[in-house]
DRENLUMNU-272961 format. One line per field, with one value per residue: x negated, y, z of N, C-alpha, C, CB in turn. Coordinates in steps of 0.02 Angstrom, whole numbers, m for minus. Atoms other than C-alpha are relative to their C-alpha. Last residue first. Glycine has a CB too. Example, Ala and Ser with C-alpha at 12.3 -4.5 7.8 and 13.67 -1.06 7.14 Angstrom:
<gutis>
nu: c(42 m45) $
nv: c(m59 m59) $
nw: c(m3 0) $
cau: c(m684 m615) $
cav: c(m53 m225) $
caw: c(357 390) $
cu: c(39 m45) $
cv: c(55 60) $
cw: c(37 0) $
cbu: c(m20 50) $
cbv: c(23 1) $
cbw: c(m71 62) $
</gutis>
This chain:
<gutis>
nu: c(70 32 66 21 76 31 77 58 64 52 13 m63 m68 m55 m56 m67 m52 m70 m35 m76 m20 m25 39 m25 29 74 71 58 68 39 64 39 68 42 71 27 41 m45 m58 m2 m61 m61 m62 m52 m11 m40 m65 m2 m46 8 m49 m63 5 59 71 51 60 46 57 55 63 38 60 m14 m10 m75 m32 m65 m33 m76 m37 m86 m22 m71 m59 1 11 65 2 39 57 71 46 68 m9 56 40 19 65 m6 m43 m71 m14 m27 m78 m25 m48 m31 4 m59 m6 m11 m62 m7 m21 m65 3 m33 29 35 62 39 m3 50 51 36 62 52 40 70 m8 59 m8 72 19 0 m66 m8 22 m9 m76 m25 10 m51 m67 m9 m34 m30 48 36 m59 m31 57 5 m59 m3 45 51 15 m56 m21 m47 24 40 m28 m48 45 38 m50 m14 66 m22 m43 20 30 m61 m25 50 62 48 m29 m53 m54 m35 m12 m74 m16 m21 m2 m61 m43 m38 28 15 74 30 60 m17 m31 45 30 m8 m72 21 m40 37 41 12 m45 m53 5 m2 m59 2 70 m8 m8 m73 m32 18 m34 m75 m14 5 m69 m47 16 m25 45 m11 62 m1 21 59 62 4 32 55 m1 45 m55 m31 50 31 m47 m46 m8 m13 65 1 53 m1 m51 m3 45 58 19 5 68 23 m31 m40 m14 55 27 11 53 57 24 22 61 53 19 43 58 33 31 m54 35 7 57 m6 m61 m74 m16 m46 m75 m54 m29 m65 m49 m17 m54 m49 27 28 58 37 46 m38 m45 48 28 m52 m20 56 m3 m59 24 45 m26 m32 50 17 m55 m2 48 m5 m56 41) $
nv: c(m14 60 5 53 7 m33 19 m38 46 m50 m47 m41 23 m14 13 m32 51 m19 30 m23 m48 m48 m52 m52 3 m25 52 m41 m3 31 20 60 5 63 9 m35 m58 m46 31 m40 m55 28 m48 13 m43 m42 22 30 62 42 17 9 60 m11 m8 5 m23 19 m37 35 m25 51 m7 51 67 15 m19 m20 m61 12 m50 4 m65 6 m9 48 66 35 64 57 m30 1 34 12 15 36 m23 46 m17 4 42 3 51 69 m1 59 19 m54 24 m6 m65 1 m20 m54 m67 m1 m60 m17 m26 43 m39 64 63 39 22 m22 35 m21 m61 15 9 m7 62 7 59 8 41 63 m2 m61 m4 40 m25 m54 45 28 69 m13 4 66 52 m10 24 71 36 m9 64 m15 m3 m1 m69 m29 0 m56 m61 m13 m14 m73 m52 6 m34 m66 m29 m22 m67 m42 m1 m41 15 m60 m35 m38 32 25 65 4 75 33 68 7 m38 46 1 65 12 31 m41 m58 m24 m35 51 m45 m30 m73 m41 m66 m32 m73 m35 m26 m33 56 m4 56 29 62 64 13 m48 m24 41 m10 m60 34 23 m50 m23 44 65 15 21 52 m29 m37 52 43 m37 19 71 30 20 66 53 23 45 m38 18 m71 m30 m12 m49 m17 m50 m7 37 m12 m62 m37 m18 m72 m24 m64 m13 m42 47 40 m33 6 63 16 m38 23 62 5 m19 64 40 47 67 12 26 72 21 m4 57 34 m21 21 62 m10 m50 18 m21 54 61 m20 4 63 7 6 68 64 m7 23 76 37 m3 38 72 7 m1 64 52 4 23 67 28 m6 64 63) $
nw: c(m33 m23 m13 m51 m6 m59 m19 m34 m6 m13 56 14 m45 41 m18 35 m7 3 60 0 41 m41 m3 25 61 m26 3 39 m29 53 m32 26 m29 26 m7 53 m20 m5 m51 m63 10 m52 24 40 43 m45 m18 m58 m3 m61 m48 25 48 67 m12 55 m38 32 m22 17 m7 26 51 53 m26 m18 51 m10 31 m2 36 m2 11 34 m35 m43 36 0 m27 18 44 m28 37 m38 m69 m36 m61 m45 m44 m68 m26 52 50 m32 m5 m22 34 26 68 37 25 69 15 56 m33 m41 m47 m63 m55 m31 m26 m42 24 m35 44 42 17 m40 10 31 68 48 60 36 m14 m68 m12 28 73 36 m1 34 73 9 m9 65 m27 m65 m63 m12 m12 m69 m39 8 m35 m64 m22 m6 m84 m42 m23 43 73 5 m16 64 63 m16 m1 56 21 m9 42 75 m3 2 68 43 m1 27 54 m16 m24 66 1 12 29 m59 3 46 m17 m39 m60 m27 m21 m59 m17 m21 54 39 53 48 m18 m9 44 m19 50 m3 m54 23 69 53 32 45 3 46 m50 m9 m26 m74 m37 m6 m50 m71 m3 m18 m60 m53 m16 m66 m28 m57 m66 4 m1 m71 m44 m29 m9 48 49 m25 m15 65 24 35 68 28 27 78 42 67 16 64 25 m39 27 m57 m31 10 52 4 62 32 29 m46 m43 32 m4 m65 m9 46 m24 m59 22 33 m42 m18 m19 m72 m14 m24 m39 21 17 m41 m15 62 m9 m35 28 78 11 4 16 56 m4 19 53 63 0 11 76 49 m1 46 71 12 m17 59 66 m5 25 79 32 m10 42 65 5 m4) $
cau: c(m5414 m5261 m5154 m4994 m4929 m4738 m4659 m4473 m4333 m4147 m4007 m3945 m4109 m4289 m4443 m4612 m4768 m4928 m5114 m5229 m5397 m5479 m5484 m5379 m5475 m5417 m5243 m5106 m4964 m4785 m4633 m4485 m4330 m4178 m4060 m3882 m3814 m3695 m3844 m3944 m3962 m4125 m4265 m4423 m4579 m4584 m4726 m4868 m4878 m4962 m4954 m5118 m5304 m5319 m5171 m4976 m4842 m4666 m4502 m4316 m4154 m3970 m3863 m3732 m3735 m3793 m3985 m4104 m4277 m4385 m4564 m4664 m4861 m4929 m5109 m5277 m5335 m5277 m5126 m5123 m4983 m4843 m4689 m4529 m4359 m4392 m4235 m4182 m4085 m3969 m3953 m4102 m4243 m4251 m4361 m4542 m4588 m4767 m4814 m4853 m4994 m4987 m5077 m5224 m5255 m5247 m5378 m5418 m5484 m5428 m5286 m5105 m5017 m5085 m5014 m4855 m4796 m4675 m4579 m4539 m4359 m4374 m4225 m4234 m4059 m4019 m4093 m4234 m4254 m4175 m4180 m4363 m4397 m4321 m4424 m4581 m4563 m4683 m4822 m4706 m4598 m4742 m4841 m4691 m4659 m4833 m4827 m4671 m4514 m4429 m4565 m4577 m4744 m4670 m4524 m4612 m4742 m4614 m4529 m4692 m4731 m4541 m4574 m4732 m4649 m4534 m4683 m4770 m4615 m4457 m4356 m4476 m4644 m4780 m4846 m4936 m5104 m5161 m5243 m5232 m5340 m5461 m5499 m5464 m5377 m5197 m5161 m4995 m5053 m5170 m5028 m5004 m4992 m5136 m5107 m5217 m5097 m5042 m4973 m5043 m5184 m5150 m5204 m5338 m5391 m5243 m5245 m5188 m5364 m5434 m5345 m5389 m5574 m5574 m5510 m5654 m5778 m5706 m5743 m5594 m5631 m5489 m5521 m5522 m5385 m5266 m5299 m5269 m5153 m5168 m5015 m5128 m5240 m5111 m5005 m5171 m5298 m5377 m5373 m5240 m5232 m5098 m5056 m5130 m5186 m5077 m4942 m4928 m4882 m4712 m4676 m4804 m4829 m4902 m4759 m4687 m4699 m4605 m4472 m4454 m4454 m4320 m4211 m4221 m4165 m4022 m3979 m3967 m4100 m3977 m3926 m3740 m3738 m3902 m4059 m4094 m4217 m4406 m4520 m4623 m4802 m4908 m5011 m5153 m5258 m5170 m5029 m4865 m4791 m4639 m4715 m4855 m4719 m4629 m4784 m4831 m4662 m4676 m4850 m4785 m4647 m4747 m4870 m4719 m4659 m4830 m4850 m4682 m4721 m4881) $
cav: c(3404 3389 3544 3533 3692 3683 3662 3683 3599 3650 3546 3475 3416 3408 3429 3458 3420 3510 3506 3614 3514 3366 3213 3068 2905 2904 2891 3018 2904 2954 3017 3085 3182 3234 3365 3424 3395 3264 3165 3204 3060 2972 2956 2854 2925 2818 2711 2791 2806 2983 3063 3113 3097 3268 3243 3274 3216 3200 3206 3161 3208 3171 3284 3215 3370 3518 3559 3560 3494 3383 3339 3224 3178 3032 3026 2943 3105 3246 3349 3539 3550 3446 3510 3561 3629 3696 3768 3731 3847 3828 3780 3872 3897 4068 4192 4241 4397 4416 4288 4383 4305 4170 4163 4066 3983 3801 3845 3703 3734 3628 3730 3693 3797 3937 4073 4109 4015 4149 4123 3949 3987 3977 4013 4102 4165 4343 4370 4467 4648 4676 4496 4483 4651 4583 4431 4528 4633 4791 4738 4690 4849 4970 4894 4913 5083 5142 5053 5162 5073 5064 5112 4946 4905 4941 4836 4687 4690 4698 4543 4454 4480 4426 4260 4230 4253 4107 4004 4053 3998 4058 3897 3788 3732 3812 3913 4070 4075 4267 4395 4590 4637 4503 4608 4547 4699 4719 4820 4749 4596 4568 4535 4650 4515 4411 4232 4098 3953 3838 3653 3579 3490 3444 3584 3601 3755 3865 3999 4142 4227 4068 4034 4192 4171 4005 4104 4223 4082 4007 4155 4276 4362 4389 4559 4489 4358 4495 4607 4478 4574 4755 4815 4830 4959 5064 5070 5139 5073 5132 4954 4899 4832 4742 4748 4575 4551 4673 4660 4467 4398 4333 4158 4106 3922 3893 3763 3880 4018 3909 3881 4062 4112 3980 4040 4204 4167 4074 4227 4345 4420 4536 4606 4617 4777 4807 4859 5041 5102 5058 5161 5300 5262 5106 5157 5049 5188 5365 5302 5372 5525 5520 5487 5620 5760 5711 5717 5888 5962 5908 5979 6151 6150 6101 6243 6359 6315 6340 6508 6563 6493 6611) $
caw: c(5596 5483 5440 5357 5260 5216 5056 5034 4925 4918 4846 5010 5069 4987 5098 5048 5152 5113 5142 5249 5284 5365 5249 5300 5336 5520 5435 5491 5556 5504 5594 5503 5556 5471 5563 5514 5686 5622 5556 5400 5272 5254 5110 5179 5254 5413 5351 5258 5072 5078 4904 4829 4867 4927 5036 4997 5115 5018 5109 5068 5133 5075 5166 5287 5396 5310 5339 5485 5478 5582 5552 5664 5651 5730 5774 5689 5614 5727 5686 5665 5631 5700 5629 5712 5675 5498 5431 5255 5155 5003 4826 4756 4898 4973 4871 4875 4757 4830 4960 5126 5222 5348 5514 5555 5712 5660 5520 5410 5245 5094 5038 4970 5040 5148 5019 5126 5262 5315 5163 5206 5243 5434 5548 5724 5774 5773 5608 5518 5559 5727 5797 5741 5820 5982 5984 5936 6098 6100 5982 5848 5849 5877 5718 5612 5679 5638 5457 5423 5374 5200 5094 5000 5073 5246 5229 5144 5282 5420 5337 5328 5506 5557 5466 5534 5713 5675 5627 5799 5903 5954 5949 6050 6011 5913 6054 6040 6118 6133 6030 6003 6152 6100 5952 5779 5742 5669 5507 5476 5370 5514 5633 5793 5904 5820 5857 5927 5876 5998 6033 5868 5948 6127 6267 6393 6503 6463 6603 6486 6493 6466 6301 6233 6279 6186 6030 6052 6052 5908 5801 5744 5582 5464 5375 5189 5224 5283 5117 4991 4898 4941 5047 5204 5125 5039 5215 5282 5408 5574 5653 5765 5935 6049 6228 6261 6436 6532 6389 6440 6267 6229 6202 6322 6328 6502 6548 6673 6540 6421 6547 6592 6398 6369 6510 6455 6278 6342 6455 6307 6207 6138 5967 5959 5854 5786 5890 5904 5783 5797 5931 5864 5827 5865 6024 6068 6135 6137 6237 6194 6285 6390 6555 6521 6482 6649 6743 6658 6714 6899 6910 6838 6963 7107 7047 7043 7217 7299 7218 7288 7459 7455) $
cu: c(m48 m69 m32 m66 m6 m80 m25 m54 m48 m69 m57 m7 43 52 51 49 57 42 64 31 63 18 29 m44 24 m32 m69 m57 m39 m75 m51 m55 m42 m66 m22 m72 m28 m22 53 59 0 44 52 54 63 16 29 69 6 61 m13 63 71 8 m32 m72 m55 m71 m60 m68 m68 m75 m50 m47 21 12 72 36 63 24 66 24 75 22 46 72 13 9 m70 15 m36 m43 m61 m39 m70 20 m34 m36 m16 m58 15 41 70 14 19 73 38 72 45 m9 53 m8 19 76 14 22 71 m15 30 m52 m41 m67 m11 12 m38 m54 m42 m66 m67 m41 m55 31 m62 16 m55 m15 10 69 10 m11 30 83 27 m2 53 63 13 36 42 m40 m22 49 32 m46 8 57 m4 m53 m72 m13 63 32 58 m36 m44 32 26 m39 m17 60 8 m70 20 51 m37 m35 51 23 m45 m71 m35 29 65 64 35 27 73 32 19 12 65 64 43 m28 m8 m59 m30 m51 38 23 m51 m38 26 70 m22 11 m37 m20 m2 48 64 0 3 72 5 m72 m1 5 86 30 m18 31 70 10 1 71 46 0 30 m48 2 m77 5 m25 m68 m56 m19 m31 m66 5 m43 47 36 m44 m23 48 63 1 19 m48 7 m63 m11 45 m5 m68 m77 m40 5 m63 m13 29 24 9 m68 m44 m22 m60 m63 m29 m28 m58 m56 m15 m47 m73 m33 m30 35 m41 m16 m67 m6 43 70 15 32 80 50 36 61 60 21 60 54 m48 m44 m65 m34 m58 22 29 m53 m26 55 11 m60 3 62 m27 m31 41 41 m46 m7 54 6 m47 14 49) $
cv: c(m64 18 m61 m5 m56 m15 36 m40 66 m49 46 50 39 m20 6 m51 42 m59 10 m35 26 60 59 60 75 13 37 m56 32 m1 m43 9 m51 14 m68 m11 42 60 61 m19 49 56 m23 55 2 62 52 m15 m29 m62 m45 m4 m14 m61 14 17 m4 43 m28 43 m43 27 m42 9 m49 m67 0 24 1 68 2 77 m10 74 2 6 m63 m67 m27 m72 47 15 0 m35 7 m2 m46 35 m60 6 3 m56 7 m50 m57 9 m71 m28 46 m31 3 66 5 20 54 74 m4 49 7 34 m66 47 7 m68 m63 m34 27 m38 20 53 m25 m15 18 m48 m19 m61 m7 m31 m60 m8 65 7 m55 34 54 m40 m30 m70 2 2 m73 m53 16 m26 m72 m24 15 m59 24 11 15 66 27 15 51 74 23 18 75 46 10 45 79 29 19 73 49 m10 31 m25 54 40 47 m46 m19 m66 0 m71 m35 m82 m13 24 m37 3 m72 m8 m20 43 66 37 46 m42 48 39 76 52 67 20 78 26 m2 40 m55 m2 m58 m27 m68 m61 m11 55 2 m50 11 47 m43 m31 51 15 m40 m66 m12 m2 m50 17 42 m44 m40 32 m32 m70 m32 m29 m72 m57 m27 m37 45 m10 58 46 m1 39 9 65 13 m27 17 67 43 19 63 0 54 m3 19 m54 m46 29 m11 m77 m37 24 m31 m52 3 13 m65 m44 m52 m68 0 m18 m66 m19 m11 m71 m44 19 m23 m76 1 49 m10 10 m51 m51 17 m3 m75 m4 m8 m64 m74 m8 m28 m74 m32 m13 m58 m72 m26 m12 m61 m52 m7 m35 m80 m43 4 m63) $
cw: c(14 21 38 16 59 11 54 23 28 15 3 m54 m32 39 m47 9 m30 10 8 m60 3 m51 41 m2 m40 m67 28 6 m42 38 m38 48 m12 32 m38 3 m61 13 10 38 82 m9 74 4 m45 m54 36 28 79 m18 52 49 m32 m45 m58 30 m58 37 m36 19 m19 4 m13 m52 m56 23 13 m71 11 m34 4 m38 m3 m6 m36 40 52 m42 m4 24 40 m45 37 m52 26 81 28 63 43 48 80 49 m26 m56 40 6 21 m36 m42 m75 m46 m30 m75 m13 m52 26 42 45 57 52 17 11 m68 m41 33 m44 m55 m3 38 m33 m47 m75 m48 m63 m42 25 69 7 m43 m77 m40 m3 m46 m70 m33 m9 m81 21 70 49 28 12 80 55 m7 37 90 28 0 71 41 18 m41 m71 m9 12 m61 m66 11 m29 m67 m22 17 m43 m64 2 m8 m77 m54 2 m30 m60 18 11 m62 m11 3 m32 57 m11 m35 38 44 74 16 m5 69 26 22 m61 m46 m75 m52 18 0 m42 37 m57 m5 52 m19 m63 m62 m38 m40 3 m28 44 21 32 69 31 8 50 69 5 28 72 50 14 66 26 54 73 m10 5 71 67 30 5 m66 m61 14 12 m76 m22 m35 m85 m39 m21 m85 m22 m73 m17 m76 m35 41 m21 62 36 m17 m65 m6 m72 m34 m25 60 43 m37 m6 80 1 m33 38 70 m12 m21 62 29 7 79 25 20 32 m40 m35 48 27 m60 2 40 m17 m69 m18 m8 m30 m55 6 m14 m71 m55 m5 m5 m74 m43 19 m45 m81 m16 1 m57 m68 7 m13 m71 m49 m1 m44 m76 m13) $
cbu: c(14 m1 m13 16 m40 42 m50 22 m30 24 55 22 4 m1 9 m7 12 17 m10 11 m8 m52 m15 54 24 m48 m19 m24 m30 3 18 m23 1 m7 m19 17 m57 39 m35 0 92 m21 42 26 m49 m44 2 m36 m34 16 51 m4 m25 m93 m30 20 m18 19 m8 6 m1 24 m33 69 54 47 m18 m1 m8 33 m12 37 m32 59 4 m63 m80 m24 48 m61 25 m22 m7 5 33 m77 35 m44 11 29 m25 m19 m10 71 37 m32 m26 m52 21 19 m60 64 7 m33 m58 m11 m8 1 m19 m31 14 m18 60 11 m49 m19 16 23 43 9 20 m65 86 m65 52 54 m1 m49 m69 m46 23 m26 m81 m10 22 m56 87 54 m56 m37 39 35 m80 m24 60 m7 m96 9 7 35 6 48 m24 m49 23 66 m32 m61 44 7 m65 29 58 m24 m47 57 25 m83 m1 6 58 m20 m23 m53 34 20 m34 56 m55 m16 m23 m45 m15 m51 m23 22 19 45 44 m46 66 m38 0 m39 73 m71 49 m44 m24 27 m47 66 9 m16 m30 26 65 38 m14 m64 m6 34 m32 m67 22 m2 m62 m31 m72 80 m48 28 42 13 7 62 42 m41 15 m70 52 46 m43 m41 71 m24 14 m68 m42 63 m81 59 m6 24 13 10 65 m34 m43 53 58 m41 34 m73 47 59 28 8 49 62 21 13 53 18 9 36 42 23 m50 75 m48 23 64 16 m4 66 45 m4 34 49 18 26 2 6 m49 m30 m8 8 m53 56 57 m46 m54 57 20 m85 5 67 m23 m62 12 47 m73 m32 50 15 m69 m7 81 m38) $
cbv: c(36 m53 54 m63 77 m23 12 39 m44 52 39 36 14 m31 30 18 m28 32 m70 86 m16 18 17 11 m72 m60 m25 83 m64 46 m37 m1 1 m7 0 72 m25 m15 m25 75 m53 m13 m28 m64 m1 24 m62 38 m62 52 m21 m57 m68 2 m55 53 m49 12 m2 m19 17 m19 48 4 2 11 m37 57 6 m14 m1 m5 34 m48 49 6 m1 m16 m43 14 37 m59 26 m45 m69 43 27 m48 65 m56 m62 m36 m70 12 m5 m20 2 38 m76 75 23 m25 59 m30 27 m47 77 m45 49 m42 58 m90 m35 m6 60 38 m65 0 49 m49 57 m56 2 m36 m41 18 m71 m41 15 51 4 m58 14 55 m23 m43 13 64 67 m25 m13 69 44 m18 27 59 3 52 m82 m57 37 m45 m75 m6 2 m63 m56 m4 m18 m64 m40 11 m43 m57 4 m17 m64 m28 m63 72 23 43 m36 m43 m19 41 m67 50 m21 42 58 m27 63 m35 44 m57 75 m7 m54 m42 m37 76 41 32 m8 m6 20 21 m21 m45 m31 m51 73 m68 m18 18 2 m13 51 16 m60 8 67 m34 m45 57 22 m54 16 m10 41 m79 61 63 m59 m46 60 4 m30 20 74 14 23 54 38 34 m82 59 m50 25 m27 38 70 m65 m68 m32 60 m43 38 48 m7 65 m38 m24 m26 m20 69 32 m44 10 96 5 m42 33 67 m19 m12 m49 8 m3 34 m52 6 m25 m33 45 m1 m97 2 61 m16 m88 58 m27 m20 61 m52 m16 50 73 m6 m9 89 52 m17 26 68 41 m2 55 55 m2 m5 64 39 m11 24 65 10 m6) $
cbw: c(71 m53 31 m19 20 63 m55 56 m88 69 m9 61 85 m66 47 m84 79 m65 m11 m6 m53 59 m64 31 m38 48 m90 40 15 m78 59 m84 60 m87 79 1 43 39 85 m12 m16 89 m99 16 m30 76 37 42 m51 81 m29 m36 41 29 28 m62 71 m76 76 m75 66 m74 12 m27 56 m59 m53 55 m68 82 m62 100 m65 46 34 43 m31 76 m35 20 m66 27 m66 71 14 m14 51 m36 51 11 m20 m102 28 44 m70 62 m63 m52 m7 m2 m29 m14 30 m71 48 65 m45 34 m11 m52 72 m54 15 87 m15 29 m16 63 12 m51 m20 21 m51 55 m2 23 m31 28 m3 29 79 23 m18 54 92 m15 56 m4 m1 m51 m73 8 m24 m71 m23 11 m48 33 47 m8 m56 m9 m26 54 62 m6 m19 70 48 m3 13 83 0 m38 59 66 m21 12 0 46 18 53 58 m45 57 m56 45 45 m17 m78 m7 46 23 m46 66 18 1 42 m30 m18 m52 30 69 m73 20 3 m68 46 76 m39 m52 4 m21 41 70 m83 36 m71 m50 5 m24 m62 m23 15 m69 m49 m3 m5 25 14 m11 m28 18 m43 m65 12 10 m47 m67 9 m23 72 65 m34 1 m48 m2 28 m44 m27 19 m13 42 m30 19 69 15 58 m51 22 6 11 m25 18 m41 26 28 m66 m21 54 1 m58 m2 37 m42 m70 43 m67 44 37 m39 m56 m38 m48 57 10 m64 m19 65 m44 m73 m12 19 52 50 12 18 m60 16 m4 44 55 m12 0 66 16 m14 30 85 1 m15 64 43 m30 14 74 22 m12 52 74) $
</gutis>
């Protein structure tokens, strides 16, 4: 009898260990990605930033108990078709409102968040509430930075360098760690993450970018977008800050349906010692709602960013 009990105990223990190491059948995203590159670490500074963002109800990383991620039953061939993400995007405002409520966000200023797909549409993500969360536009690790990761993973998958399952797993597990592994240790924007959103005439503050084929870094250097007020309400003040070489001459052009903006505050300026150039301008009450563009030229580089007016 004792031998039978001992045998049952061994079988149960083995089953428990096996269960603990198996990926879940629902919401699973294949094998985990390779180990991060040498030196990759979230670090205490990132931990402090995440804690500060959480205190301000601006989640940098989603709560896995609320947003575990969810993917459609699609193939690499499906998601690598041009325009795929645009075709499958379908998140009604009621679902976006639900995403805010689930994170305790009862009110927010325009331009504060994007209701983002954790597993992006371009990586086969679904429009399920399990895959949506209010991602902040503020701070170093913001929605624009995640867009850069989404496009990088999409490129790797479509180039055959990474499996779709591994890409989904990486971004669903910890998108910041995935960014540090596949893109850069520090968050940097080159404009590729904005994809084909520019120019347009349909405002969607919660839209993700789609990958732009053959996109390249701007000639002559790189511009880092530090902050852009987008979406911006008509009658409000918008601000854009970029980082370039210290002392570089910076210029800006804001383009609406009627042409270039002549608002005060859009004059050329020289980057400070920290390499930043900042402009603030009034968005007229008469400006048409839509997705317009802001072009910044600095240090031999020129980059265009989408600018949403509501």
